[in-house]
C-alpha positions, 0 to 999 in steps of 0.5 A: 520194041520188046524192051520198051514193051516190057518197060511199059508193062512194068509201069502200068500194072494190070488194074484187074490184078490190083483189084484182086490183090486188094480183095485178097488182102481185105479178105485175109484181114477180115478172117484174121479179125474174125479169128481174134474176136471169136475168142472173146465171143466164146468166152463171153458166151460161156460166161453168159451160159453159166451165169444164166444157169446159176442165176436162180440159185444166186437170187433165190437160194444163195446164203453167202455165209453158208456158201463160203464159210461152211465146210458142209456140202450136202446138196442131196439131203432130204431134210436140210440140204447144205451148200457150203464150199469151204472144204472144196475151196480148201481142197483146191487151194491145198492141191494148187499150192503143193503143185506150185511148190513142185512146179516152180523149181522144176519149171524155173530150172528147166527154163534157165538151162534152156535159155542160158546153158543149152545150145544148138540141137540140145536146146531145140530138142528140149523145147520140143519135149517141153511142148510134148509134155504140155500136150499129154491129156489130163486123164492120162496124168490122172491115170498115172496118179491112180495106178503108179503114185497111189501104191508108191505113196502108200509104200513110202509113207505108210498111209492107208490111202495114196489118193490125197493132196500129195498125189494130186499136188505132184501130178498137177505140178508136173502138168503145170510145169511145161507151160510155166517152163515155156513162158519163163524161158521166153521171159529170160530170153527177152532180157537184153544181151547187153545186161549179160555182157555188162555183168560179164565185163564186171567179172560176174560168174555164170550163176551170179549173172543169172541170179543178180542180173537176169532174174531181176530183169525178168522177174515180172515175166517169171511171176506172170508164168507162175500165175498162169500155172496157178490158173492152170492148176486151179481149173484142172478137173480130171487129174485132180478128180482121179488123184485126190481121193474126192473126199469132202474134208478140211485138210490138215496134212498132205496125206488127207484126201480132199475134193476140189471145186472142179472135180465136184462139178464133174462128178455131180453135174451128170447125176442132178436133175436139170433145173434143180437147186443142186444143179444151179448150185453147181453152176454157181460154183462154175461162176466162182471158178470162172471169176477166180481164173479170170482174175488170175489170168488177167493179173498175169497178163497185166504183169507181162504187159508191164515188163514189156512196157518197161 
């Protein structure tokens, strides 16, 4: 009787338990959906906010030729305020470009070692350390550039000021390297093992296998990692503000002090009158930065999606 009772219970589950399980399943699905859609809502909300604040300048005061082609950013002039961001764009581009020169070899080398050479505890330890590097606040990196790199550059290169493109580029490159390493390692690890086995069967050495087999197979993922690093560098604020010298200047060498777009917003927004032309111009710079970083990250995402489909 006991056996038949147990069998009968298993064949006829409690309807109340089924209803509770269905409710929990639906609730979890809704929470996950809400979490996923919230990112889109927040991004749209931020874009709408900065567009609302900068729209007055775009409609009434924006001179496209002056805004993009003039190196003069003098918004506080009483007689002729000028809103040209060419020098700011040049400063941002020069710092980001040097940062990529620093970050790409380091991140790619680290990703290759972690993916292809390291094993066991060493591999797991390095992955954890890379993630910890990515967690260091940008203001700490800026402090390193201000107190350590600044006198070091002055002593090594005999320049009057060590807060320049070289300083900011090195700091920004070290900041961007962890995320680039992580994504590059994922791209290398996604290459099927049969590619490696085929190359080894043909007599390829370890470096030939990496250079002629793994790299071509993972090129889209690696390019996506580099583009995400560019987006990370393009949008950085505090470290660039502290390490670049913050001078409005068209750069001619890596030892020139420059000012970045993000640093301009951070330095000036708190001192401007809300609703003034200067205030709205800073939000217009924010719109420009948002669009550029969005396009960079979208391009990287499309590239990564392309390698997955392939």
